[in-house]
C-alpha atoms as an extended CHARMM CRD file, in Angstrom:
* protein
*
        57  EXT
         1         1  MET       CA             77.0950000000      144.1300000000       51.7350000000  PROA      1               0.0000000000
         2         2  ALA       CA             80.7180000000      143.1280000000       50.9210000000  PROA      2               0.0000000000
         3         3  ASN       CA             81.7340000000      142.6920000000       47.4910000000  PROA      3               0.0000000000
         4         4  ARG       CA             83.4860000000      139.2820000000       48.0000000000  PROA      4               0.0000000000
         5         5  ALA       CA             81.9200000000      137.9790000000       51.1990000000  PROA      5               0.0000000000
         6         6  TYR       CA             83.1890000000      134.2180000000       50.7430000000  PROA      6               0.0000000000
         7         7  SER       CA             86.6720000000      135.0310000000       49.6480000000  PROA      7               0.0000000000
         8         8  THR       CA             89.5140000000      134.6390000000       51.8740000000  PROA      8               0.0000000000
         9         9  PRO       CA             93.1640000000      136.4760000000       51.5460000000  PROA      9               0.0000000000
        10        10  ILE       CA             96.1310000000      134.3920000000       50.4440000000  PROA      10              0.0000000000
        11        11  TYR       CA             98.0100000000      135.0790000000       53.8080000000  PROA      11              0.0000000000
        12        12  THR       CA             95.0210000000      133.7430000000       55.6720000000  PROA      12              0.0000000000
        13        13  TRP       CA             95.0500000000      130.3380000000       54.0070000000  PROA      13              0.0000000000
        14        14  ALA       CA             98.7050000000      130.2930000000       54.3490000000  PROA      14              0.0000000000
        15        15  PHE       CA             98.8260000000      130.9430000000       58.0740000000  PROA      15              0.0000000000
        16        16  HSD       CA             96.1790000000      128.2280000000       58.5390000000  PROA      16              0.0000000000
        17        17  ILE       CA             98.3080000000      125.6490000000       56.3920000000  PROA      17              0.0000000000
        18        18  VAL       CA            101.4540000000      126.4320000000       58.6420000000  PROA      18              0.0000000000
        19        19  CYS       CA             99.8020000000      126.5010000000       61.8420000000  PROA      19              0.0000000000
        20        20  THR       CA             97.9080000000      123.0470000000       61.1090000000  PROA      20              0.0000000000
        21        21  SER       CA            100.5800000000      120.8750000000       58.7490000000  PROA      21              0.0000000000
        22        22  LEU       CA            103.7780000000      122.2160000000       60.4480000000  PROA      22              0.0000000000
        23        23  PRO       CA            103.1270000000      120.8670000000       64.0670000000  PROA      23              0.0000000000
        24        24  ALA       CA            102.1460000000      117.5640000000       62.6610000000  PROA      24              0.0000000000
        25        25  LEU       CA            105.3020000000      117.2350000000       60.6010000000  PROA      25              0.0000000000
        26        26  ILE       CA            107.7550000000      118.4060000000       63.4640000000  PROA      26              0.0000000000
        27        27  ALA       CA            106.0630000000      116.6670000000       66.2020000000  PROA      27              0.0000000000
        28        28  PRO       CA            107.2010000000      113.0790000000       64.6920000000  PROA      28              0.0000000000
        29        29  VAL       CA            110.8490000000      114.5320000000       65.0070000000  PROA      29              0.0000000000
        30        30  PHE       CA            110.5220000000      115.4710000000       68.5180000000  PROA      30              0.0000000000
        31        31  ILE       CA            109.2100000000      112.2200000000       69.7290000000  PROA      31              0.0000000000
        32        32  ALA       CA            112.0820000000      110.3410000000       67.7430000000  PROA      32              0.0000000000
        33        33  LEU       CA            114.6240000000      112.4180000000       69.2190000000  PROA      33              0.0000000000
        34        34  ALA       CA            113.2230000000      112.1910000000       72.9820000000  PROA      34              0.0000000000
        35        35  MET       CA            113.1050000000      108.3600000000       72.3640000000  PROA      35              0.0000000000
        36        36  LEU       CA            116.9370000000      108.8160000000       71.1670000000  PROA      36              0.0000000000
        37        37  TRP       CA            117.6640000000      110.5510000000       74.5260000000  PROA      37              0.0000000000
        38        38  LEU       CA            115.9090000000      108.0500000000       76.3050000000  PROA      38              0.0000000000
        39        39  ALA       CA            117.8270000000      105.1380000000       74.8350000000  PROA      39              0.0000000000
        40        40  THR       CA            121.4430000000      106.6230000000       75.3100000000  PROA      40              0.0000000000
        41        41  PRO       CA            122.8900000000      105.0660000000       78.6300000000  PROA      41              0.0000000000
        42        42  ASP       CA            123.8830000000      107.1680000000       81.6150000000  PROA      42              0.0000000000
        43        43  PRO       CA            127.4320000000      107.2880000000       82.1240000000  PROA      43              0.0000000000
        44        44  VAL       CA            127.7530000000      107.2190000000       85.6610000000  PROA      44              0.0000000000
        45        45  ALA       CA            125.2540000000      104.1440000000       85.9920000000  PROA      45              0.0000000000
        46        46  SER       CA            127.3830000000      102.1590000000       83.0290000000  PROA      46              0.0000000000
        47        47  GLY       CA            130.7340000000      102.3380000000       84.6010000000  PROA      47              0.0000000000
        48        48  HSD       CA            132.4430000000      104.1050000000       82.2980000000  PROA      48              0.0000000000
        49        49  ALA       CA            134.8220000000      106.0850000000       84.2150000000  PROA      49              0.0000000000
        50        50  ALA       CA            136.1690000000      108.7470000000       81.9420000000  PROA      50              0.0000000000
        51        51  LEU       CA            132.5320000000      109.4670000000       80.7610000000  PROA      51              0.0000000000
        52        52  ALA       CA            131.5100000000      109.8690000000       84.2990000000  PROA      52              0.0000000000
        53        53  LEU       CA            134.1810000000      112.0440000000       84.8860000000  PROA      53              0.0000000000
        54        54  GLU       CA            133.2490000000      114.0220000000       82.2340000000  PROA      54              0.0000000000
        55        55  ALA       CA            129.7320000000      114.0090000000       83.0350000000  PROA      55              0.0000000000
        56        56  VAL       CA            130.6210000000      115.5560000000       86.4780000000  PROA      56              0.0000000000
        57        57  ARG       CA            132.5290000000      118.2440000000       85.0530000000  PROA      57              0.0000000000
């Protein structure tokens, strides 16, 4: 039988924390960026000629 059957190495704990906590912290940032990207007006549809020309280039 193993000497320490119920102990877990620290790198396993760290890997578990990174894999579970980091996505939970980063996901709201990506959602906010997507909402900001959707809120920016389309230069072609808004009628700004200079921005529309720049968008075509």
